[in-house]
N, C-alpha and C positions, 0 to 999 in steps of 0.2 A: 504493500500500500504506500510505498514511498514514491518519489518523483524521479528516480534515476532512469536513464535510458534503458529500455528493455523491461521495465517494471510491468507486472502483469496487467494492471489497469490500462497502461499505455498501449500494450499489444491489443487488448480488447477494443479500445477506443479507435485505434487505427484500422482494425478489422471492420468495425461497424461503418466507418467513413468510407472505406474502400468498396464495401459492398452496398452502399447506398442507404444504410439504415439510419445514418446521421448525415445531415446536409452540412458540408464544410462551410465555415463562416467566411463571408466575403468582407472586403474592406468596408468599414463603416457600419456593418451590421452588429446588432446587439449580441454579445456572447451568450451562448446557451450554457448556463452554469447549473443545470439540473443534475449533472453528474459531478459529484464532489469526490475527488480521489482520496480525501482525508477521512472519509466515512465508509463504514461497512456495517452490515447487520447480520446477526446470527439468530436463528430460530430453531431451537432443539425441540423436536416433538417428544412427547412423553411416551415412554415404553409402556404399552398397554398391559394391564393385568391379564393373566392367562384366560380368564373368562370374558374378556373384552376384545379378544383378537379379531381383526377384520382382514379381509383380503386386501392386497396391495402392498407396496413397498413400505409405506409409512415413514417416508423420509421428511426431514425438515428442510430448511433453506439457508443459503448464504447469499447475501445481496451486496454487490459492490456499488459504491457511490451514494448510498443513502438507505432508505427503507420505504416500503410500500404500505400505505394505510389499508389497502385491501386485505391485508393479512390480520389486521388488528381487531380484537374483540372488545378492547377498551382503548380510550384515547391514550396516546403516548405521553408520558410524563418524564421528567429529567432529573437524574441524580448527578451531583457534582463529581467529576473525575479529579481526585486530589493530586494527580501527577500527570497532567495532560501531555507533557513532553518526555515522560520517563519511560515509555514503552510498556508499562503495566497499566492496569485499570483498577486502582484502589478506590473504594467508596467508604464513607464514614457512617457507621451504624449509630443512630441516635437513640433508638429504643427497640424493644422487642415485646411482642404480645403473643399469648397463646389464646386462640379463639376456638371454642368448642364446636363440635359437629361438622368439621371439615368445610368444604366449599372453597371457592375462589372469589376474586373481586368481580369477575364477569358473571359468574354463576354462584351467587351466595345462597345460603340455606333460606328457603322460603316456606310459607304456610305456617302451620301450627308449630313446627319445630323451631322456627325463627324466634318464637316468643321466649325461648329459654337459652338462646345463644349467649355465652359468657365470654367476656374479654378480660384477660389477666395480664397485667404488665409485669414483665420479668424484673425483679428487684436488682437492677444492675445499672450503674452509670456508664458513661461512654468509655471510661478507662477499662472496665471489665469487658464491655462489649467488643472493643477493638484491640485489647491487649496492650494499650498504651494511652497515657493521658494526652499525648501530643495530637493536636487537631490535624496534623499533616500525616498521621499514621492511620491507615485504614485497613480494611479487609479487601483482598484482591478478588475481583471477579475473574475466574480462570476457566475457560471452556475446556482446557486440556486436563483438568482434574475432575475425576468422576464424582467424588464425594465432597462433603463440606467439613472443614476443620476449623473450629472456633476456639477461643481462649479457654484454658482449663478453669480459670477463675469464674467462668460463666456457668459451669456445670451445676453448682449448688443452687443458685437462684433460679436457673431454668427448671431444675428438677422440682423445686418447691412450687413453681407456678403450674407445672405439668400435673403434679399430684392433685392440686386443687381443681384443675380442669377435668380430669378423668374421674375424680371421686375416690372414695375409699375402696371401691370394688375394682378400680382400674389398675392396669399394669404400670408400674414405675417405668420411666423412660430409661432404656438401656440399648446397647448395640448387640444384644444376643438374638440369634436366629430362633424363630418359633413359628408354629403353625397359626395361620389366621385365615378367615374367609375374606373374600373381596369386600363384602359388606362391612366387616369389622374394620378393615383398613380404611375405607372411605369415611367411616364415622369417627375416626381419630381426629384430634385437633389440627387446625391449620395454624402454621407459624407465620405471624406477620412481622416482617422486618422493616423498620422505619429507617430510611436512608437520608442523609443530608441532601437537600434538594439544590438544584441549580436555579437560583432565583430568577434570572433573566429568562431562562428557558421555560419556566412555569408561570410567567406573568399572565398568559392568556389561556390557561388550562381550565379555568372555571371550577366546576364541580366534578372533574374527572375522578372515577373511582380510585385511581392510583394516588390521589392527593390526600394528605392527612386531613385536610379541612372537610373532606367528605366522610370523615369518621369522628363525629363529635365525642364519642365515648373515649377517645384517646386523650382528651384534654382535661379530664377530671383527675386531679393530682393531689387529693387531700391526704393520701397516704403514699409512702414510698412505693408500694405496690398495691393497687386496688383491684377488686373484682367488679366487673361491670356486667349488668344484665340489660340487654337491649329489649325494652318492653315493646309490646305490640303496637303502641302508639308511636314508636320511633324515638322516644326519649330515652336517655341513658341515666341509670341511677346507680349510685355506689352501694356496695354491700359486701357480703362475704366476711371472712375472718380478718383479712388485711394483715398488718403488722403492728407492733407496739410503738414503732417510731413514727413521728410526725414530720421527719425530715423529708422534704420533697425531692423527687428526682428532677434532673434537668428538664426544662420545658421542651416540648416539641413544637417546632415552627410549622405554621400553616403552608409554608413553601416546601416542606419536606415531603418525601414520597414513600409509598408503601409497596413492598413486593410480597405477595402471598405465596407461601410454600405449602401446598396442599399435601395431605398424607400420601397420595398416590405418587408424589415426587420424592419425598424423603424416605419412604418405605420401599425397599427394593425386593422384588420377588426373585427367588432362586431360579435360574434356568434349568438346573438339573433336578430340582425338587419343587415343582409348582405348588403353591400354597404355603411355602415357607418364606417368611419375610424378615428382613433385617433393617433396622433404622440406620441410615447412613449419614446422619449429622453427628460428628464426633466433637467432644470437648477435650481436646488433647494438646493444644498449643501452649507452650510456656509463655509467661508474661514477657512482652517485648518481641516475641517471635512473629512471623508473618502468617496471619490467619487467611484462610481461603474459603470463598463460596464457590463451589464447583458447579458442574453441569446439572446436578440434581436441583439446585436452586434456580438455574437459568432456564431449564426446560419449561415448555408451556408459555414462554415469553419471547417476543421479538425484541431483541436488544440492539439498539443503535449505538455504535462506538463512534462518537463524533469528536474526532481529535481537533478539528479546527475551532470548536467552541468549548472544549474542555468539559464535555458532558456525556452522560450515558442515558439514552432513551430506553424506556421500559413500557411495553404494552403487552397485555395478555393476548395469547394467540393459540389457535389449534396447531400451528406450525405444520400443517398438512399441505405438502407441496402439490399433490394431485388436486386437492380441493382448490388451492390457490390458482392453478393453471385453468381449471374450469371456470372460476369466477372471472379471471382476467380475460379469457376468451369471450365470455358472455358480455362483459363490460365493453370490450372492443367492438363486438357486433352491435350493441346498442348505440355506441358512438357513431358507427358507420351508418346505421339507419337514420340517425338524427341528421347527419350531413346530407343525406339524400332526401 
């Protein structure tokens, strides 16, 4: 994705122009900047559970030069890239919530079940969440790492919130392989990770599901970690056991963004033993080490790596390339019909 002679994007651009797909710019014409060589998008499809298997390749997509809104199930929101010139893609975690009953931002729990959805904030400040108090130290988004490895200091607070979410009869969070049905997996909590937003990029996002301001329950901070029940009326009320400390956790900004990691993403089904699942978010990194959010956090999202603006775009997506091709062809046909 660099600008050297022979770079892949240059070869592709030259091929398109040579074969008439792109009209070369004449002197005085406005330059077509729709293709930005400093941007690319990755969309990893979710590996289906064994009883959800469908025909087809099931591939995701890799887009050069930007991203295509046709793939998005939610509006794209933007997290700040802490090191836009560093070659990595670190983001700063501002908060973490455990939300009961699964679901995603695009497909939340609905109906009667939604009345008892609970949000629990993990009792950890940014230092524990990122493994360092430095605002320039974040957690790397790394497509080349399959699993997710977070700071070991986060394990206790996460476990406490998890236990409260699943109840006394629920299984404590661990990384042991055990048998589960697909329905049991889908009913596990969704992990909501709040990332430091890119303020300029999010100015016009309004009430996008990926913005924290679309989640009023996240802004009740009367305890260091509070339990929230989203009532049927849509209002949020504090409740639960909470903690004995009244010290407030750092505030969440309304320009911050949310990435939802559903149980189908962090629970991995064994290829050799269908029906055996292992949780693949590990709390193993020593303080000061580099934590990683791997592809199990990224899957189910179209992620735009926008180096020119120092931001990372996030939109939920099916990441279904076959479906995308069909919709693109349908859109092109409709546009052609309108021209005629």
